[in-house]
PDB file of N, CA, C and O in Angstrom, chain B, residues numbered from 101:
ATOM      1  N   MET B 101    -144.695 -20.657 -12.727  1.00  0.00           N
ATOM      2  CA  MET B 101    -146.098 -20.316 -12.719  1.00  0.00           C
ATOM      3  C   MET B 101    -146.763 -20.920 -11.498  1.00  0.00           C
ATOM      4  O   MET B 101    -146.532 -22.079 -11.151  1.00  0.00           O
ATOM      5  N   GLY B 102    -147.576 -20.129 -10.864  1.00  0.00           N
ATOM      6  CA  GLY B 102    -148.338 -20.650  -9.742  1.00  0.00           C
ATOM      7  C   GLY B 102    -149.490 -21.493 -10.246  1.00  0.00           C
ATOM      8  O   GLY B 102    -149.847 -21.450 -11.423  1.00  0.00           O
ATOM      9  N   GLU B 103    -150.062 -22.255  -9.344  1.00  0.00           N
ATOM     10  CA  GLU B 103    -151.139 -23.153  -9.753  1.00  0.00           C
ATOM     11  C   GLU B 103    -152.346 -22.411 -10.319  1.00  0.00           C
ATOM     12  O   GLU B 103    -153.027 -22.932 -11.202  1.00  0.00           O
ATOM     13  N   SER B 104    -152.620 -21.206  -9.828  1.00  0.00           N
ATOM     14  CA  SER B 104    -153.794 -20.460 -10.299  1.00  0.00           C
ATOM     15  C   SER B 104    -153.586 -19.875 -11.688  1.00  0.00           C
ATOM     16  O   SER B 104    -154.557 -19.459 -12.319  1.00  0.00           O
ATOM     17  N   THR B 105    -152.355 -19.828 -12.184  1.00  0.00           N
ATOM     18  CA  THR B 105    -152.104 -19.255 -13.511  1.00  0.00           C
ATOM     19  C   THR B 105    -151.777 -20.297 -14.560  1.00  0.00           C
ATOM     20  O   THR B 105    -151.415 -19.940 -15.682  1.00  0.00           O
ATOM     21  N   GLN B 106    -151.892 -21.584 -14.229  1.00  0.00           N
ATOM     22  CA  GLN B 106    -151.601 -22.620 -15.203  1.00  0.00           C
ATOM     23  C   GLN B 106    -152.667 -22.619 -16.292  1.00  0.00           C
ATOM     24  O   GLN B 106    -153.846 -22.374 -16.035  1.00  0.00           O
ATOM     25  N   ARG B 107    -152.230 -22.893 -17.492  1.00  0.00           N
ATOM     26  CA  ARG B 107    -153.155 -22.947 -18.620  1.00  0.00           C
ATOM     27  C   ARG B 107    -153.755 -24.335 -18.752  1.00  0.00           C
ATOM     28  O   ARG B 107    -153.093 -25.342 -18.501  1.00  0.00           O
ATOM     29  N   SER B 108    -155.004 -24.369 -19.144  1.00  0.00           N
ATOM     30  CA  SER B 108    -155.623 -25.664 -19.392  1.00  0.00           C
ATOM     31  C   SER B 108    -155.278 -26.105 -20.802  1.00  0.00           C
ATOM     32  O   SER B 108    -154.899 -25.294 -21.647  1.00  0.00           O
ATOM     33  N   GLU B 109    -155.411 -27.380 -21.042  1.00  0.00           N
ATOM     34  CA  GLU B 109    -155.147 -27.917 -22.373  1.00  0.00           C
ATOM     35  C   GLU B 109    -156.171 -27.366 -23.359  1.00  0.00           C
ATOM     36  O   GLU B 109    -157.348 -27.249 -23.020  1.00  0.00           O
ATOM     37  N   PRO B 110    -155.742 -27.025 -24.576  1.00  0.00           N
ATOM     38  CA  PRO B 110    -156.719 -26.538 -25.562  1.00  0.00           C
ATOM     39  C   PRO B 110    -157.690 -27.647 -25.942  1.00  0.00           C
ATOM     40  O   PRO B 110    -157.337 -28.825 -25.992  1.00  0.00           O
ATOM     41  N   THR B 111    -158.897 -27.242 -26.201  1.00  0.00           N
ATOM     42  CA  THR B 111    -159.884 -28.230 -26.619  1.00  0.00           C
ATOM     43  C   THR B 111    -159.771 -28.429 -28.120  1.00  0.00           C
ATOM     44  O   THR B 111    -159.444 -27.502 -28.860  1.00  0.00           O
ATOM     45  N   THR B 112    -160.039 -29.616 -28.545  1.00  0.00           N
ATOM     46  CA  THR B 112    -160.037 -29.898 -29.975  1.00  0.00           C
ATOM     47  C   THR B 112    -161.478 -30.066 -30.426  1.00  0.00           C
ATOM     48  O   THR B 112    -162.321 -30.571 -29.686  1.00  0.00           O
ATOM     49  N   HIS B 113    -161.742 -29.643 -31.630  1.00  0.00           N
ATOM     50  CA  HIS B 113    -163.089 -29.746 -32.176  1.00  0.00           C
ATOM     51  C   HIS B 113    -163.113 -30.813 -33.253  1.00  0.00           C
ATOM     52  O   HIS B 113    -162.231 -30.880 -34.109  1.00  0.00           O
ATOM     53  N   SER B 114    -164.106 -31.617 -33.195  1.00  0.00           N
ATOM     54  CA  SER B 114    -164.283 -32.665 -34.181  1.00  0.00           C
ATOM     55  C   SER B 114    -164.820 -32.051 -35.465  1.00  0.00           C
ATOM     56  O   SER B 114    -165.627 -31.124 -35.397  1.00  0.00           O
ATOM     57  N   PRO B 115    -164.403 -32.530 -36.637  1.00  0.00           N
ATOM     58  CA  PRO B 115    -164.980 -32.025 -37.878  1.00  0.00           C
ATOM     59  C   PRO B 115    -166.476 -32.311 -37.959  1.00  0.00           C
ATOM     60  O   PRO B 115    -167.170 -31.731 -38.795  1.00  0.00           O
ATOM     61  N   LEU B 116    -166.973 -33.182 -37.119  1.00  0.00           N
ATOM     62  CA  LEU B 116    -168.398 -33.494 -37.122  1.00  0.00           C
ATOM     63  C   LEU B 116    -169.228 -32.395 -36.471  1.00  0.00           C
ATOM     64  O   LEU B 116    -170.455 -32.420 -36.565  1.00  0.00           O
ATOM     65  N   THR B 117    -168.587 -31.435 -35.816  1.00  0.00           N
ATOM     66  CA  THR B 117    -169.312 -30.357 -35.168  1.00  0.00           C
ATOM     67  C   THR B 117    -169.383 -29.103 -36.038  1.00  0.00           C
ATOM     68  O   THR B 117    -169.790 -28.044 -35.561  1.00  0.00           O
ATOM     69  N   ALA B 118    -169.001 -29.207 -37.275  1.00  0.00           N
ATOM     70  CA  ALA B 118    -169.019 -28.056 -38.175  1.00  0.00           C
ATOM     71  C   ALA B 118    -170.452 -27.602 -38.436  1.00  0.00           C
ATOM     72  O   ALA B 118    -171.389 -28.399 -38.387  1.00  0.00           O
ATOM     73  N   ILE B 119    -170.605 -26.334 -38.708  1.00  0.00           N
ATOM     74  CA  ILE B 119    -171.912 -25.787 -39.033  1.00  0.00           C
ATOM     75  C   ILE B 119    -172.311 -26.309 -40.409  1.00  0.00           C
ATOM     76  O   ILE B 119    -171.519 -26.221 -41.347  1.00  0.00           O
ATOM     77  N   PRO B 120    -173.513 -26.847 -40.551  1.00  0.00           N
ATOM     78  CA  PRO B 120    -173.925 -27.351 -41.868  1.00  0.00           C
ATOM     79  C   PRO B 120    -174.061 -26.222 -42.875  1.00  0.00           C
ATOM     80  O   PRO B 120    -174.372 -25.084 -42.521  1.00  0.00           O
ATOM     81  N   LEU B 121    -173.824 -26.553 -44.118  1.00  0.00           N
ATOM     82  CA  LEU B 121    -173.932 -25.571 -45.187  1.00  0.00           C
ATOM     83  C   LEU B 121    -175.403 -25.321 -45.497  1.00  0.00           C
ATOM     84  O   LEU B 121    -176.215 -26.246 -45.486  1.00  0.00           O
ATOM     85  N   ALA B 122    -175.733 -24.083 -45.770  1.00  0.00           N
ATOM     86  CA  ALA B 122    -177.116 -23.710 -46.076  1.00  0.00           C
ATOM     87  C   ALA B 122    -177.340 -23.764 -47.587  1.00  0.00           C
ATOM     88  O   ALA B 122    -176.400 -23.577 -48.360  1.00  0.00           O
ATOM     89  N   PRO B 123    -178.565 -24.015 -48.006  1.00  0.00           N
ATOM     90  CA  PRO B 123    -178.852 -23.975 -49.441  1.00  0.00           C
ATOM     91  C   PRO B 123    -178.769 -22.534 -49.939  1.00  0.00           C
ATOM     92  O   PRO B 123    -179.065 -21.590 -49.207  1.00  0.00           O
ATOM     93  N   LEU B 124    -178.368 -22.388 -51.182  1.00  0.00           N
ATOM     94  CA  LEU B 124    -178.271 -21.055 -51.780  1.00  0.00           C
ATOM     95  C   LEU B 124    -179.643 -20.581 -52.237  1.00  0.00           C
ATOM     96  O   LEU B 124    -180.436 -21.381 -52.735  1.00  0.00           O
ATOM     97  N   PRO B 125    -179.935 -19.292 -52.076  1.00  0.00           N
ATOM     98  CA  PRO B 125    -181.148 -18.765 -52.697  1.00  0.00           C
ATOM     99  C   PRO B 125    -181.044 -18.954 -54.213  1.00  0.00           C
ATOM    100  O   PRO B 125    -179.944 -18.944 -54.764  1.00  0.00           O
ATOM    101  N   GLU B 126    -182.167 -19.123 -54.875  1.00  0.00           N
ATOM    102  CA  GLU B 126    -182.169 -19.459 -56.301  1.00  0.00           C
ATOM    103  C   GLU B 126    -181.409 -18.442 -57.154  1.00  0.00           C
ATOM    104  O   GLU B 126    -180.659 -18.832 -58.049  1.00  0.00           O
ATOM    105  N   ASP B 127    -181.589 -17.142 -56.890  1.00  0.00           N
ATOM    106  CA  ASP B 127    -180.901 -16.132 -57.692  1.00  0.00           C
ATOM    107  C   ASP B 127    -179.387 -16.191 -57.504  1.00  0.00           C
ATOM    108  O   ASP B 127    -178.633 -15.961 -58.450  1.00  0.00           O
ATOM    109  N   ILE B 128    -178.946 -16.496 -56.296  1.00  0.00           N
ATOM    110  CA  ILE B 128    -177.510 -16.606 -56.036  1.00  0.00           C
ATOM    111  C   ILE B 128    -176.970 -17.886 -56.668  1.00  0.00           C
ATOM    112  O   ILE B 128    -175.877 -17.879 -57.235  1.00  0.00           O
ATOM    113  N   ALA B 129    -177.712 -18.970 -56.579  1.00  0.00           N
ATOM    114  CA  ALA B 129    -177.272 -20.226 -57.198  1.00  0.00           C
ATOM    115  C   ALA B 129    -177.090 -20.038 -58.702  1.00  0.00           C
ATOM    116  O   ALA B 129    -176.147 -20.572 -59.286  1.00  0.00           O
ATOM    117  N   ASP B 130    -177.982 -19.284 -59.325  1.00  0.00           N
ATOM    118  CA  ASP B 130    -177.847 -19.006 -60.764  1.00  0.00           C
ATOM    119  C   ASP B 130    -176.568 -18.226 -61.044  1.00  0.00           C
ATOM    120  O   ASP B 130    -175.841 -18.542 -61.986  1.00  0.00           O
ATOM    121  N   ARG B 131    -176.291 -17.209 -60.230  1.00  0.00           N
ATOM    122  CA  ARG B 131    -175.080 -16.395 -60.440  1.00  0.00           C
ATOM    123  C   ARG B 131    -173.812 -17.212 -60.219  1.00  0.00           C
ATOM    124  O   ARG B 131    -172.843 -17.076 -60.966  1.00  0.00           O
ATOM    125  N   VAL B 132    -173.822 -18.058 -59.194  1.00  0.00           N
ATOM    126  CA  VAL B 132    -172.661 -18.903 -58.915  1.00  0.00           C
ATOM    127  C   VAL B 132    -172.447 -19.889 -60.062  1.00  0.00           C
ATOM    128  O   VAL B 132    -171.313 -20.126 -60.478  1.00  0.00           O
ATOM    129  N   GLY B 133    -173.535 -20.462 -60.570  1.00  0.00           N
ATOM    130  CA  GLY B 133    -173.425 -21.378 -61.702  1.00  0.00           C
ATOM    131  C   GLY B 133    -172.896 -20.694 -62.951  1.00  0.00           C
ATOM    132  O   GLY B 133    -172.077 -21.264 -63.672  1.00  0.00           O
ATOM    133  N   GLN B 134    -173.357 -19.475 -63.213  1.00  0.00           N
ATOM    134  CA  GLN B 134    -172.885 -18.722 -64.379  1.00  0.00           C
ATOM    135  C   GLN B 134    -171.410 -18.373 -64.253  1.00  0.00           C
ATOM    136  O   GLN B 134    -170.700 -18.281 -65.255  1.00  0.00           O
ATOM    137  N   ALA B 135    -170.953 -18.181 -63.024  1.00  0.00           N
ATOM    138  CA  ALA B 135    -169.539 -17.867 -62.802  1.00  0.00           C
ATOM    139  C   ALA B 135    -168.659 -19.107 -62.905  1.00  0.00           C
ATOM    140  O   ALA B 135    -167.433 -18.996 -62.925  1.00  0.00           O
ATOM    141  N   GLY B 136    -169.275 -20.289 -62.971  1.00  0.00           N
ATOM    142  CA  GLY B 136    -168.503 -21.519 -63.097  1.00  0.00           C
ATOM    143  C   GLY B 136    -167.936 -22.013 -61.778  1.00  0.00           C
ATOM    144  O   GLY B 136    -166.929 -22.720 -61.762  1.00  0.00           O
ATOM    145  N   ALA B 137    -168.571 -21.650 -60.673  1.00  0.00           N
ATOM    146  CA  ALA B 137    -168.063 -22.058 -59.360  1.00  0.00           C
ATOM    147  C   ALA B 137    -169.135 -22.741 -58.529  1.00  0.00           C
ATOM    148  O   ALA B 137    -169.304 -22.384 -57.363  1.00  0.00           O
ATOM    149  N   PRO B 138    -169.881 -23.726 -59.082  1.00  0.00           N
ATOM    150  CA  PRO B 138    -170.986 -24.319 -58.326  1.00  0.00           C
ATOM    151  C   PRO B 138    -170.549 -25.132 -57.111  1.00  0.00           C
ATOM    152  O   PRO B 138    -171.364 -25.354 -56.215  1.00  0.00           O
ATOM    153  N   GLY B 139    -169.305 -25.583 -57.044  1.00  0.00           N
ATOM    154  CA  GLY B 139    -168.857 -26.410 -55.930  1.00  0.00           C
ATOM    155  C   GLY B 139    -168.189 -25.637 -54.806  1.00  0.00           C
ATOM    156  O   GLY B 139    -167.638 -26.245 -53.888  1.00  0.00           O
ATOM    157  N   VAL B 140    -168.223 -24.309 -54.855  1.00  0.00           N
ATOM    158  CA  VAL B 140    -167.553 -23.505 -53.841  1.00  0.00           C
ATOM    159  C   VAL B 140    -168.441 -23.423 -52.599  1.00  0.00           C
ATOM    160  O   VAL B 140    -169.509 -22.812 -52.634  1.00  0.00           O
ATOM    161  N   ASN B 141    -167.998 -24.038 -51.509  1.00  0.00           N
ATOM    162  CA  ASN B 141    -168.801 -24.081 -50.290  1.00  0.00           C
ATOM    163  C   ASN B 141    -168.800 -22.765 -49.526  1.00  0.00           C
ATOM    164  O   ASN B 141    -169.615 -22.587 -48.620  1.00  0.00           O
ATOM    165  N   LEU B 142    -167.910 -21.840 -49.864  1.00  0.00           N
ATOM    166  CA  LEU B 142    -167.917 -20.535 -49.207  1.00  0.00           C
ATOM    167  C   LEU B 142    -169.286 -19.887 -49.345  1.00  0.00           C
ATOM    168  O   LEU B 142    -169.798 -19.303 -48.390  1.00  0.00           O
ATOM    169  N   TYR B 143    -169.873 -19.985 -50.512  1.00  0.00           N
ATOM    170  CA  TYR B 143    -171.174 -19.363 -50.744  1.00  0.00           C
ATOM    171  C   TYR B 143    -172.256 -20.014 -49.885  1.00  0.00           C
ATOM    172  O   TYR B 143    -173.140 -19.332 -49.366  1.00  0.00           O
ATOM    173  N   ARG B 144    -172.180 -21.319 -49.742  1.00  0.00           N
ATOM    174  CA  ARG B 144    -173.179 -22.014 -48.921  1.00  0.00           C
ATOM    175  C   ARG B 144    -172.957 -21.742 -47.439  1.00  0.00           C
ATOM    176  O   ARG B 144    -173.918 -21.746 -46.670  1.00  0.00           O
ATOM    177  N   ALA B 145    -171.725 -21.508 -47.020  1.00  0.00           N
ATOM    178  CA  ALA B 145    -171.466 -21.126 -45.634  1.00  0.00           C
ATOM    179  C   ALA B 145    -172.006 -19.720 -45.379  1.00  0.00           C
ATOM    180  O   ALA B 145    -172.598 -19.456 -44.332  1.00  0.00           O
ATOM    181  N   LEU B 146    -171.800 -18.832 -46.332  1.00  0.00           N
ATOM    182  CA  LEU B 146    -172.305 -17.463 -46.199  1.00  0.00           C
ATOM    183  C   LEU B 146    -173.822 -17.388 -46.323  1.00  0.00           C
ATOM    184  O   LEU B 146    -174.419 -16.390 -45.919  1.00  0.00           O
ATOM    185  N   ALA B 147    -174.449 -18.406 -46.864  1.00  0.00           N
ATOM    186  CA  ALA B 147    -175.901 -18.391 -47.051  1.00  0.00           C
ATOM    187  C   ALA B 147    -176.658 -18.343 -45.731  1.00  0.00           C
ATOM    188  O   ALA B 147    -177.854 -18.051 -45.717  1.00  0.00           O
ATOM    189  N   HIS B 148    -175.982 -18.624 -44.623  1.00  0.00           N
ATOM    190  CA  HIS B 148    -176.626 -18.474 -43.317  1.00  0.00           C
ATOM    191  C   HIS B 148    -176.911 -17.002 -43.027  1.00  0.00           C
ATOM    192  O   HIS B 148    -177.804 -16.689 -42.240  1.00  0.00           O
ATOM    193  N   ALA B 149    -176.170 -16.109 -43.649  1.00  0.00           N
ATOM    194  CA  ALA B 149    -176.364 -14.662 -43.495  1.00  0.00           C
ATOM    195  C   ALA B 149    -176.574 -14.099 -44.905  1.00  0.00           C
ATOM    196  O   ALA B 149    -175.628 -13.636 -45.542  1.00  0.00           O
ATOM    197  N   GLN B 150    -177.808 -14.142 -45.378  1.00  0.00           N
ATOM    198  CA  GLN B 150    -178.072 -13.843 -46.782  1.00  0.00           C
ATOM    199  C   GLN B 150    -177.688 -12.425 -47.193  1.00  0.00           C
ATOM    200  O   GLN B 150    -177.284 -12.211 -48.336  1.00  0.00           O
ATOM    201  N   ARG B 151    -177.803 -11.460 -46.300  1.00  0.00           N
ATOM    202  CA  ARG B 151    -177.366 -10.100 -46.664  1.00  0.00           C
ATOM    203  C   ARG B 151    -175.860 -10.078 -46.921  1.00  0.00           C
ATOM    204  O   ARG B 151    -175.396  -9.434 -47.861  1.00  0.00           O
ATOM    205  N   LEU B 152    -175.113 -10.771 -46.096  1.00  0.00           N
ATOM    206  CA  LEU B 152    -173.670 -10.861 -46.286  1.00  0.00           C
ATOM    207  C   LEU B 152    -173.349 -11.614 -47.572  1.00  0.00           C
ATOM    208  O   LEU B 152    -172.456 -11.214 -48.317  1.00  0.00           O
ATOM    209  N   LEU B 153    -174.068 -12.695 -47.835  1.00  0.00           N
ATOM    210  CA  LEU B 153    -173.862 -13.468 -49.055  1.00  0.00           C
ATOM    211  C   LEU B 153    -174.084 -12.585 -50.291  1.00  0.00           C
ATOM    212  O   LEU B 153    -173.266 -12.591 -51.211  1.00  0.00           O
ATOM    213  N   ARG B 154    -175.180 -11.832 -50.313  1.00  0.00           N
ATOM    214  CA  ARG B 154    -175.481 -10.982 -51.465  1.00  0.00           C
ATOM    215  C   ARG B 154    -174.405  -9.904 -51.636  1.00  0.00           C
ATOM    216  O   ARG B 154    -174.015  -9.594 -52.762  1.00  0.00           O
ATOM    217  N   ALA B 155    -173.930  -9.340 -50.537  1.00  0.00           N
ATOM    218  CA  ALA B 155    -172.866  -8.336 -50.617  1.00  0.00           C
ATOM    219  C   ALA B 155    -171.585  -8.974 -51.136  1.00  0.00           C
ATOM    220  O   ALA B 155    -170.884  -8.370 -51.948  1.00  0.00           O
ATOM    221  N   TRP B 156    -171.267 -10.180 -50.683  1.00  0.00           N
ATOM    222  CA  TRP B 156    -170.061 -10.869 -51.126  1.00  0.00           C
ATOM    223  C   TRP B 156    -170.134 -11.194 -52.612  1.00  0.00           C
ATOM    224  O   TRP B 156    -169.154 -11.017 -53.335  1.00  0.00           O
ATOM    225  N   ILE B 157    -171.283 -11.667 -53.070  1.00  0.00           N
ATOM    226  CA  ILE B 157    -171.447 -12.021 -54.478  1.00  0.00           C
ATOM    227  C   ILE B 157    -171.228 -10.765 -55.347  1.00  0.00           C
ATOM    228  O   ILE B 157    -170.566 -10.832 -56.382  1.00  0.00           O
ATOM    229  N   ASP B 158    -171.778  -9.647 -54.926  1.00  0.00           N
ATOM    230  CA  ASP B 158    -171.573  -8.403 -55.673  1.00  0.00           C
ATOM    231  C   ASP B 158    -170.099  -7.996 -55.659  1.00  0.00           C
ATOM    232  O   ASP B 158    -169.583  -7.497 -56.659  1.00  0.00           O
ATOM    233  N   PHE B 159    -169.425  -8.205 -54.535  1.00  0.00           N
ATOM    234  CA  PHE B 159    -168.007  -7.872 -54.400  1.00  0.00           C
ATOM    235  C   PHE B 159    -167.149  -8.804 -55.244  1.00  0.00           C
ATOM    236  O   PHE B 159    -166.247  -8.364 -55.957  1.00  0.00           O
ATOM    237  N   ALA B 160    -167.442 -10.085 -55.153  1.00  0.00           N
ATOM    238  CA  ALA B 160    -166.617 -11.092 -55.841  1.00  0.00           C
ATOM    239  C   ALA B 160    -166.853 -11.024 -57.325  1.00  0.00           C
ATOM    240  O   ALA B 160    -166.254 -11.788 -58.081  1.00  0.00           O
TER     241      ALA B 160
END
């Protein structure tokens, strides 16, 4: 490999740079609680995009 085609080292990401979890809208929190999955962080991660969260809840 020539010098211009060498790859750089991959960067590592600290777990401290993770996107914070968003609070659930009240109606979604009720549905998640009724389903028995209040500790599932997937829903709180999806809460940043509430339309996607609502579609996922209906799908799941």
